[in-house]
N, C-alpha and C positions, 0 to 999 in steps of 0.2 A: 503572499510571495506562497505562505506555507499552504493554504487553499489551493492554489495553481499546483503546487510541487505531492503536497499528499490527501487528495481533496475526504478520501474515506477515513483515516484517522480523526480527522477534524471535527469531522459529523459524527462520528463515533464518539469521540471527546464529552463534545457539545450534549451529546442524548445521554450519556451516564450523568453531567451533571445537572443535565434536566430533571432529569426523571430523581434521581438523591434531592434536588431541595423540595419536589412535591410530596417525596417521602415523610421528609422533615417537617413539613409544613401540615401532611396528616394527623403526623404523633402528636403535633404540638398539638393539633383543634382536640384528639382524643384526651386529651390528659387535660384540659382546660374542665373545673367544676363547673355541675350544671348548676343554671342561675336559678336563684332561689323567686320565685314567683310570689308576692305580697297582694294578699285580698285586699281591697278595702270595703271598710264599713262607713254606715252614716252616725250623724251626732247622737242619733236617741237611740243605737243599740246598746242593751245592758249583757252586761256580762254571763247574766244568768240564762240569756233565753241560746249563748253560743253552747252548745255540747261539748267542741274539745275541750279538756283539761289544758291544754298549753297550747298560743298560738303567737303568730306575730303580723300582726297586720299594719293596714296605713288608713291614717286617720285626716277628714277631708277641715279643708279649712273651717272657720267659723263653728266651730263648735263649743266658743265659751260663753255660754247663756244661759240662763236661771232657769229656761227651761229645762235643760239637759240636769237633773239631779245626781250629785254626788253625796253616799253617805259614809263618811267613815273619814281616817287620815293614815296614810301610809300601804294601811290593810282597808280593804273599800267592800260594803255588800255587795253580793252577785245583782242589784237590782240597780247599780249605779251605771249612768252613762260610763262607758270604755273611756271614752275619747275626752271626757272634759275631767273625768280622774286623772287621765295621762294631761293632761295640763296642770289641774290643780296639785299632783307631784313634782311639777318641771319637768317632766321627762321632753314634752314638744309644748309648742305653745299655740296661736290662735291660726297660726298657718298650716296648722296640721303637721303630720307625718308618720314614719313606722315607730310604733311599740312592739311589746314584747309583755303580753298578759300569762299569768300564771295563777290557773284556781287554787286555792287553798281550803281549808275545813272552817267552817263557821264560827265568829265569834259571840259572846255573850255582852258584847258592847260595843258600841261604834262612837269614836269619838269625832264631831264636827272642829271644823276650824275654818281658818280664812286665809289662799294661799294661792300666789301666782295669780289672783286676779278671779277665783275662783273659790265662793262659798259653798263649803260641805255641811251635811246637817248630820247631826246625831240620831243614832239609832240602839235601842235596848240589846237585841240581838236579831241575829240573822242563820240564815242555815248554812251558808257557803260564802266564801270572799273572796279573794285574789289580788294580786299583784300586779303591780306595773313598772316596766323598767325599760330601757335603752332598746329600740328593735333590732341588735344583734342577734341572731341563732346561737343559739348555745352549743358547746361541743358536744358530736356525739347524738346530737337530736334531731328528727328530720320534722320539721313544718308542713303543716297541709297547703296546699294553695289554694283549698275550697273549704270552705268554713260552714259545719251544718249546724241548720239552728231549728230549735226548739218553735214549732208554730202550729196555727191551724190551717194555713195556707201553704203552698209549694210556690217559690219565686225563686227565678234563675237572673243574676244581675251579673253582667260580663263587667269588664274594666274599660275605664272611658266616660264616653257618654251613651254606649249603644246600650240599649237594654233589650232584654228577649225576651217577651211576651211567654207566661206561662200561664195555661188553664188552673183553675182553683179549682184544689180536688180535696179529699183526706190526709193527703202526707202530713207528715209530722214534722215537718222539717222544710227551709227553705235556703238554698245555697247562695253564697258571695261568691264569685268565680271568676279567675283571672286569667284562666289559661287551659288547656285538655289539662288533667293531672297525672305527672309522670309516674310510669309503677316505679315501687321502692324495689331495689336490687334485690335487698335481705329482710328479711323481716325476725326481729331478736325477742326471743320471750323476755316475758320482764312481768316482774309484780308490781312495777310501781309504773302511773300515769306516762304513758311516752306518746305525743303527736303523732300520730300518721296520716299520709296523702290519701289512705283509703276511703271511697265517700259513698260502699254500699251501702243501702239502707239495711240496718240492723234488725227489722220487722221482714227480713224475706232470705237474709241467708247469717246462717249465727256455725260456728266452727264447731265440729263434731267430732271432737278428735276420740279416736278408739283407746288410748290408756291415759291417762290420770299423770297431768305436767309434773315432771318431778322439780320443777321451783314451786308450786303451791302445794305439795304437800307431803308432809315432815311425818314420821311412823318410829316408833319407838321399839326397839329392839326385843324382840324374846329373852334376852336376857340379863336386859337394864334390870338395877336392884332398883326393888320398890322401898320405899320411906318407911317408916312405920307410920300408922294408918293416923288419922286426923281425929277420927270417933268412932268408937266402940258402942256397937250396939249387941245385945244379949235377947232382943224380942225375935221372934222369928216370924216369917210373913204373916199378915193378920186375916187370920181363914184358914190358915194350913198347920195342920197338924206335923210337929217334927220330934226331934230328940235331941239328946246329947251329943251320938252319934252322927248325926245329917248337920251339924253346925260344923265351919270352919274354924281350924283350931290355928294356933300360932306356929307360924314355919319360918324355918331359919332362912333369915334374911329374903322375906319377901313380903312383910307387913302385913296388916290382918285383913282378911275382907269377911265383910256383913254375910250373916251366915246363908248360907243354899237350902231352901228347901225339900223337902222328899218327892213332892210333886216335881215332875216335868213338866214344860212347856214345848211341847214338839211338833211341827206341821209334817202332813205325809209328804213324803216326795211326788212333787206335781200337781197337788192339793190348792185351791184357788186361795186366797189372801183372806183374811175373815176382816172384813169392814161394819160398822155400824152408822144407820142413818140418825140422823136429830129428828125426834119427832116432835119434839117441842122447841118454841122459842124460845130461847135464853131469858128467863126471870131472874131479878136482882133477889138476891138472899139467900138463893138456896145454890147447894155444892151440884159439879155435874149428875154425882150419883144418886140424887133425891129428886131428877127430873122425871124416872119411870125408863133409864135405861136398863134393860134385862138380856138376858141370852136367846130371849127369843124376834128381839130385834136384829140380831146378828143375820147378815146374810152371807150368799157365796156370790157374788157377783162375777161375770165371764169377764176377764182380762181385757181392758180399754186398749183397744186398739191403738196403734200410733199416727196421731195426728200433727200434723209438721206444725200447724201457728198452735198449737194448746189451747185453755178453754178461755177465748176471749173475752169471756165474764169475770175473770179473777187476773188483770193486771196488776201484779204485785211482783218487787223485787224482794225476795223471802232469804234468813242467815237463821240457818237453825246452830245453836249452840248446844252443841255434844258432848255431854258428860263422859270424859274419858278417865277421871281418876281410881285409884283402885278401890276406893270401896264400893265399886257398880258391883266388882264381880266382872270371870267372863262370860257367865250364862247371863248374868243382865244386860251386859255391853252389847253381846249378839240381838235380845230383844230390843234393844232401842235402835238397832240397826235394821230390824225385821220392821220397827215400828216409823222411824223415818223412811223406811222403801216404800211401807202402805201410805205414808201422806205423801211422797212424789209420786204415785199413779193416780191417787185420790184427786191429786192437785190438775193432772192434767197439763204438764209442764209444753214448752213452746215460746216461738219466740213472739206470738201477739198476745198470747197468754201470761199465767206465773213462771219467773226462773228462780231456780231456788240454787246456791250454797250451801255448805259446811265449815263448821271454823269448830273442829274438836277442844277442849282444854281439861286441861290439869294444873301442874302448876304452872303453865305458859301458855298462851293459844298459838295455834297452829291452822292456815287455810287449808283444807281438802281438796277443794275444788270450789272455785266462785260462780258469777253466775252467769258466766257467757262457756263455763265448759262445756257443757251439757244443755242440749235443745230439747230433747224428749225423753218422758219416763222412763222407758225400756233400758236407754243408756245410764242415766241418773242412778235408778237402783241396782245398777252392775256396779257401779261406780261406789255405791255403801256398801254392796257387798266386803268390799275388798277394805276397808279400812281396818287398820292395826289399831288397838288400845294403847293411849300413848301411856298411861297413869300418873301419878303424881296424886294433888289436892284437889279439890273444888273449888280453885278460882275464878270465881264467876265475875265480879266486880273487874280483874282483868282482863277477861276476854269482853266483856262491855266495852272496854275503853279501846281494846283492839278493834274490834267491828265500828265504831264510831271514826275508828283514824281511818283504818284499811281497807274495810271491805266494800263500803257504798261509793266508791269511784270508779268513771267512765271509763277506766282503765281492765275494771273490775266487769265489766258489761251492766252498772247503774245505767241505767233508761230517763233517768230525769222524771219522766212524765207517770212513772209507776209509782205507787206509796212504798215506803221503804218499814221493811218489818222484821223484825227479830225475834224467834222463838229459840228460849233458853230451856232445855229438859236437865233437869237436875237432881240427884240422886238425896232426899232426904235435906241437906241447905248446905249455902257456900261455903267455904273455909276463910272469906273477905269480906271488906266491906261493899256492899253494891247499890248504895244509894247516889253518893256524888258520880258516879260513872256513870249511872242511870237518867240522872238528870241532866247529865250535858247529854247524852246519846239523845233524849227525848227533845229535849231544846235544838237538837240537828233534825230536827221531823222523823226519827227513828220510832214505830211505834212497837212497844215490848212486851213481849208475849211471856208468861212462866207456866212451864209444866212441871210439875214437883210430885215426883212417884214417892211414897213412905214419908212421908214428911214426921217430921219429932213427934214423941211419944211424950205425955206428959213431964216423965222423967228423964227425958232427956234436952228438954230445952233449955239445962243449964249448958250444954255445950253449943249451942247456938251461938255465934259470932253474933248478929244482928237481928233481934226478933221484930216479926212483922217486916221480913226483907222483901216478900214480893209488892205486897203494899208499897213501898217505898220506890219500888224499880218500877212498877209499871205506868201507863197511860193516864189511867183510872182509875180508882178503887174501887169501883163497882162491882167487879166480877168478872167481864165481860172477859179483862186481860188473863184472868189465871183459873188454871184446872190443875186441883189436886189429885192425884192417883193413887188408891190405897195403896195397890201392888201394881208388883212389874208386868206380873198377867193379868191385868185391866188394862193396860196400857192401850191394844188394839182397838178398846172401845172408844177411846175419844178423836180417834183419826178422825172420822166422819166433821164430827163438832166442832174442833178445831181449824179443819177444812173451811167451814161454811163461816167461822169467824174470822180466818185473817181475810178470805174474799170479800167481806162485807163491807169495801170500802167507803162508804159512807159513814163506818162508825169507826174506824181508821185515824181517831182525833188527833195523832201525833204528827201527820201529814198535812193537818190543818196550822194555816197561820194566818195572821190575822190581814192577811190580803187576798186572802182565796176563801174565805168561809162565813160571808157575812149577808145578810139582805140590808141592803142599806136605803133609808128609804127617805128623801128630800121633803121639806116641808117648805113652799116657800111663797111669803108675802107677796099678794099680786096688789097691794092698796095702792089709791090714788096720790100718798104720798111718799110711795117710791120712785116713780116717774120712769117712762124708758129708758133713757138711757142706765139708769142705775141698774132697774131691773137687766140689761145686756150686762153687765156689769157683775151683778148674783149669778145670773147663767154661767158667763166663765167661770168664775167663783167653782161654782157646782160642777162644771166642768172638771176644770182642775182636780178637785176632788178624785170625781170617779175615774179618770185616766191612772191613778195610781194603784188600782186594784186591779185582778184578775179576774176578768170578767167572762162567765160563760155559765150554762146552765149546771154545771156540777160544781162551779166556784162562787167567787161573787156575784149577786144577781143587783141591779139599781132599779128604784122605781121613784117616781117624782106624783107630788099633788102640791097646787096652787090653789092660795084661798085669797078672797074678800071677805065681804059680808060670808058671800059660799064658797062651796069648794067645786075642785075638778081635780078629777084623776088623770093626770097627763099622761103616765106610762106604769103600769103594774109590774112587778117584778119578774113573770114569767115571759114579757111582750120582745125582750130584744137579749139576746144570746153571745153578743161579742160587743168588743168596747166600740170598735166603728161605728158601730149602730146608736149604743147608746149615745156617744157623745151628740151625734146626729141628731137624736130625739131631745136631747137637752136643747140644742141649738134652736130646734123650732118650735120651742115653746113659745109661745104669745102670750104677752102682757094683757091680763084682764084689768085692772083697775079697781078700785071698789072701797068698801069700808076695813076692818079690821074686826075677823071674829077669833081669834087665837086657841082659842080653849074648844069650839067646836071644829075646828082644822084636825086639832090634837085626836079627838075620835072617829074626825072621818079617816086620815094614816090610819088608825087601830084596828078600821075596822076593815078598809080596804084594800089593806097593802100586808099589814103586819098581821093581821088574821089566815093569812094566805101563804105564810113564810113557812120553809122549809123546819122538819121540828130538828137536824142537825146543822140549823144556821143560827149564827149569831143577830139577834133582830137588833137593827142599830138607824135611830130616826136623826136626823140634822134639821133643826129648824132654822130658817132665815125670817127674821123679821126685823122692822125698824122702827116699830111704835107699840104703844100702850093699846091691850086686848080691850073692847068693849063687853067681852064675856069673861067670864071666871078663867084660867087656866092649871088650876091647883088641883083640881079634882079630875080632871081628864088626863094630865099628866099621872098621878098617883097611881090612876088606873091604866096607864101605860106602862107602866114601874113594874104593878104588879103581874104584869102578862109578860115580864121580860123581856121591855123594850129599853133600851140603853140610849137615853137621849142625850145629844147634843144641843145646846141653844146657843145662837150666834145674833149678837146684838147690833144693831149699827144706828146713828146719831141720838134718835128720839126713843127710844127701847127703853122699858123699863126694868130696872135691875131686879128689882124682886121679882118678876114675872120670870126673869130671865133665869134665876135661880130657883124657884118653882117647877119650871119646865125642864131644868138637867136632873140628870140621875148624879146621888151623892158618889164622891164630894164634889162640890159645886164648880171647886175653882178647877178643876182638872176638866170639868163638862161643860163649863158655862165662858162664855168670850163676849166682849165688847171692843167693836170699832169705833172713831170719832165718825168717818165718812164712809161711802161705798168702798172707797178707789183704795183701801188700807186692807181691804177684804184680804187681799191675796198673801199679807202676811200670816196668817192662821192655818192658810193650808197644808202646811207642813208640823208646826203645830198640833191642829188636828189629827192627823194621822198617825202621827207617833205618841199619842197620848190612845188612840183607839190600838193601838199595838203593844204599847207598855200593858195594858189594861188584858189583853188576850192572854200574853206572856203571862201573867200573875194571877189567873181564874184558878178557882180549886180543881186539883184531879178528884173527884169524886162526881 
């Protein structure tokens, strides 16, 4: 009846009602939280291969398998299987599920245990760890829907069963992607690791802020009260004429500074920076100033042009610890800034080359800027010029601890594939202990260099807290990692020598681990007593050991020799440069059959394999045999030991214990193993790798 009497009114009311309903639905849609896309990872994915410092991922079913190894309990070494670690910790079971992974610092020891059906292994130490928890996002954290992987090939895998084929190339990562990456609405500046949804390749795009972020820079106010000086020096600069009137005197409420010399060190406006070329190779036992440096070698190079990608022959992540203590004085602090600017210029800063950050230390350390703040030398030099002196003591140990825990993080621009290097510039000597902090930093893979300026004179050594602090701190005590400069006015002479050393990645030993720094030669018994079936078991044992190492031309290399009465080189160290190729080559080794001349096989391996090992590689021989040799093994083994070969012997069934001990490097119990049958060889894979790592981590620093 209403429709008949008042049709226009009814339709108007109905239209208003529908419009309001539609608007309410649209408003409801807009307020819904965006769905979190969770990337899926495979069972064999290790935490260390994922670049993201914190992420949520989905594990597939079936990851509870001994082939997916786990190291540690509660806190896991980063080369553990992420998903099997989650099963071990009880977060998920063998049906899979979502997990939250957080990267943390490395530990000095990981305890193995049996939990939730998974046996985890022990490990002496590792450079990075991770924690696993329930796969729920933490408040205020944005998680990536695409994980960044460190790899030699680039592969994209989408959610579900659809795979997109991507051509292999020289990219340094691969991505497991579930959906297009949502664009974050805001990006907050922070100094702590915060996962983001950004998938831009860091090698092509690096932030270039025009000003130093306030969150990473701390400056001391000019009016800050200076504490009393922690050391008093009456000596003038060596080689500089001074008088009493030129020395600093005690000033009210300012502390004591080291005396200033009469000579000034100024550069005319617009004149180029003075650099020095290192003309001689570094020689042990010689100080820098005994190797022929003179003013004749100083050059006036033209300013380097801006290179967007940097010096690709020097890919290092570099942190300078800058001395901001009061003892250095204002003038020397300016000389130090000029030195750092010259180093930045000589390095050729860039996203594909070296990256450099600076931490200033005094009483406490603070980050001036991190690795990703500046991506070219020009901007970096300008930022260095603006640094203000902090003041305080020279607490180098505290600064090294700070760098170890806070500086080399993914969020601060650490690239993972580049060696971590710290250069400590110190005026005289530190005011705290450095040995323990340095040891922990070295065990994290940080290469420590020291540049000491005006070391303590004989009469001043009573004031030094820790004698020989440099040798206690550096990666090797052979002089390569330390430079002593007699005067702040000579500091410009060490720019090029220092750059040459930090860029010599083959000699940055602290970046080397037990898994990426060896030439491993397998010497395999192919005699008739082994048999075809058991020989395949031996090859599986060899493959299981090999796949635990990081294999490439510059990392660990694998070679193999098979022997009977005769010997055969199956493949040399330089034959294969990827893990896939090495495992394929092991699988293709054909059983030979014959007698057993183990001594001759050791000599053959020494000549054909280890004589061609790289100088910076540890030479490791792993010999597997099932019987007594027809010839002498002791003399060939002793010769191999003298040539630096670390020998492990694995005996099966009828192998002679006395020969196994003669072959093995001392101590025998850590280098010689025996199993009663071939099927039990697998039990010693983890023990063998652990012993290799323990021995590597305990080697002397000289």
